[in-house]
C-alpha positions as CSV (number, residue, x, y, z in Angstrom):
1,X,15.2,-6.6,1.1
2,X,14.2,-6.4,-2.5
3,X,11.1,-7.8,-4.2
4,X,13.0,-10.6,-5.8
5,X,14.6,-11.7,-2.5
6,X,11.2,-11.6,-0.8
7,X,9.4,-13.7,-3.4
8,X,12.3,-16.2,-3.5
9,X,12.3,-16.5,0.3
10,X,8.5,-17.0,0.3
11,X,8.5,-19.7,-2.3
12,X,11.5,-21.5,-0.9
13,X,10.1,-21.5,2.7
14,X,7.0,-23.4,1.5
15,X,8.2,-25.6,-1.4
16,X,11.9,-25.8,-1.4
17,X,14.3,-25.2,-4.3
18,X,12.5,-27.3,-7.0
19,X,9.1,-25.7,-6.4
20,X,10.5,-22.2,-6.1
21,X,12.4,-22.6,-9.4
22,X,9.4,-24.0,-11.2
23,X,7.0,-21.3,-10.0
24,X,9.4,-18.4,-10.5
25,X,10.3,-19.5,-14.0
26,X,6.6,-19.5,-14.9
27,X,5.4,-16.4,-13.2
28,X,8.3,-13.9,-12.8
29,X,8.0,-12.4,-16.2
30,X,4.7,-10.9,-15.5
31,X,5.7,-8.1,-13.0
32,X,2.9,-5.5,-12.6
33,X,4.3,-2.0,-12.8
34,X,1.7,-0.5,-10.5
35,X,2.6,-2.8,-7.6
36,X,5.8,-1.6,-5.9
37,X,5.3,-3.7,-2.8
38,X,4.8,-6.9,-4.9
39,X,1.4,-7.9,-3.4
40,X,-0.2,-8.7,-6.7
41,X,2.9,-10.7,-7.8
42,X,2.8,-12.5,-4.4
43,X,-0.8,-13.3,-4.9
44,X,-0.1,-15.0,-8.2
45,X,2.8,-16.9,-6.7
46,X,0.7,-18.0,-3.7
47,X,-2.0,-19.3,-6.1
48,X,0.7,-21.2,-8.0
49,X,2.0,-22.6,-4.7
50,X,-1.5,-23.7,-3.7
51,X,-1.9,-25.5,-7.0
52,X,1.6,-27.1,-6.7
53,X,1.3,-28.1,-3.0
54,X,-2.2,-28.8,-2.0
55,X,-2.6,-29.2,1.8
56,X,0.3,-26.7,2.6
57,X,-2.1,-23.8,3.3
58,X,-0.7,-23.2,6.8
59,X,2.9,-23.0,5.6
60,X,1.8,-20.7,2.8
61,X,-0.1,-18.4,5.2
62,X,3.0,-18.3,7.5
63,X,5.3,-17.4,4.6
64,X,2.8,-14.6,3.5
65,X,2.8,-13.3,7.2
66,X,6.6,-13.2,7.3
67,X,6.6,-11.3,4.0
68,X,4.0,-8.8,5.2
69,X,6.1,-8.2,8.4
70,X,9.1,-7.4,6.3
71,X,7.1,-4.6,4.7
72,X,6.6,-2.9,8.1
73,X,9.1,-0.3,9.3
74,X,10.8,-0.8,12.6
75,X,8.3,1.4,14.5
76,X,5.4,-0.5,13.0
77,X,6.9,-3.8,14.0
78,X,7.2,-2.7,17.6
79,X,3.7,-1.2,17.8
80,X,1.7,-2.0,14.7
81,X,-1.3,0.2,14.0
82,X,-4.8,-1.2,13.7
83,X,-4.6,-0.4,10.0
84,X,-1.4,-2.4,9.6
85,X,-2.8,-5.4,11.5
86,X,-6.0,-5.3,9.4
87,X,-3.8,-5.1,6.2
88,X,-1.8,-8.1,7.2
89,X,-5.0,-10.1,8.0
90,X,-6.5,-9.2,4.6
91,X,-3.3,-10.3,2.9
92,X,-3.3,-13.8,4.3
93,X,-4.7,-16.4,1.9
94,X,-8.0,-17.7,3.0
95,X,-8.7,-14.8,5.3
């Protein structure tokens, strides 16, 4: 799954079509070139979601968790390493 698909899925899962469209149109142009996995972009989108949808922190954390899991390979999904688990925990907003 590509970066664009992942970010659309994350935004849509939390805020639906209207919020996803609004947040993407504002923030998509600023793609960092040194962030191939999209974590910096995702961080900006998450901050925008938190501003748009106060009180939806649990849904945002769940969407970030799903996105982090898509970055793991099949072997890591079956038996994640300690480093992978710690990376996921650090990626969660508010962690």
